[in-house]
Structures are given as structure tokens and as C-alpha cells.
N, C-alpha and C positions, 0 to 999 in steps of 0.2 A: 201874730201868733206863730209859734214854731214848736217842733218836737225834734229831739235829738235821738238817734239810734245808731250805735256803732259809729261809723265815719260819715254818716250822712246827716244832713240838716234840711229840714223840709219846713218851708214857710208858705203861708196862703194869705194872699191880699184879698179879703172878702169884698172890699168896696169896688176893687177892679177885676175881680175874678181871675187872678193870676196865681199860679202855683210855681214855687221856686224849689229846686232840688239842687243840693250842693253836696259833693264828696270830698272828704279830706279837709286839710287846712285851706284858708283862702289863699288864692293865687291868681296871676294875671291870666286872662283867657280871652277867647273870642267866641262868638256864636254862629253856628250854621243852621239856617232855617231848614228842617227836614220835611215840613209840612206846613201849610199856612197857619201861622200863630204858634208853631212849636219849634222851640230852638234848642239845640244841643250846645252846651258850653264845653269847650276844649282848652286844654293847656296851651299857652302861646308857644312853648319850646318843644313839647313832646307830642302834641295833638291828642293826648289822653283825655277821654271824656271825664269832665269834672262836675257835670251837672246838666240841668235842663231848665228851661222857662217855658211854661205852658200858659198861653193866653186863653181867656174864655174857657177855663178848665171845666166849669159845671155844664157847659153846653157841648162839649165834646163826647163823641163816642169812645167809651173806655176801651172796647175791644180794638178799636183803630189805633188808639194811643199806645195800648200794650203792644201792638204789633210793630210800631214804627221805632219805639224807644230801644236803645241798645242796651238796656238794662231792665230788670224786673221792678215793678212798682206795686206796692200794696194799696190799692184803691180803697179797700175797706177801711184800713187804718187811717188813711188820709181823710176819708168821709167821717169817721167817728171822731177824729181830732179836730177837724176844721170846718167842715161844711154843715151848715145848720139846716 
């Protein structure tokens, strides 16, 4: 399940409770774990933030998540579109 808005693509794996957020066109990158189970994806060449992977999304404190992500995220929209 995914929804597209501007240059972001958000997908949610309900079975494994993993949220994927990607910005722009697909490109090679790497992940930095910024908190247990929360990974920021960065471009291999420029270190630009190109997305995030959030494990155990439904169990996480959304205030904590909002404070550590280097970009804004609309939790209400994600909940409406993905989480049952």
C-alpha cells in the first residue's frame, strides 16, 4: 500500500509494521540508525536525506519520532491511508 504526494512516496508494510518514506527519484543510498529501529536513508554521494525506514511504526511514540526525524511527517495522513 502506498500514497504519492509531491516528491515523496510513503509505503506501509502492515504485516511487519514497517513504514517506508522516500523522497525524489530512486537512487543509491545508505541508512543511518538514529534511534533503535529508526533509519534515515541518505544519498551515497551527497549525504542528502532521501528517506526513512521506521520499524515497529505503530508501537512508537509519535512525538519522539517527530522530534528525531530531520523532516516533517503527517502522522494523521499516514494513519488515515495505511493504519487500520
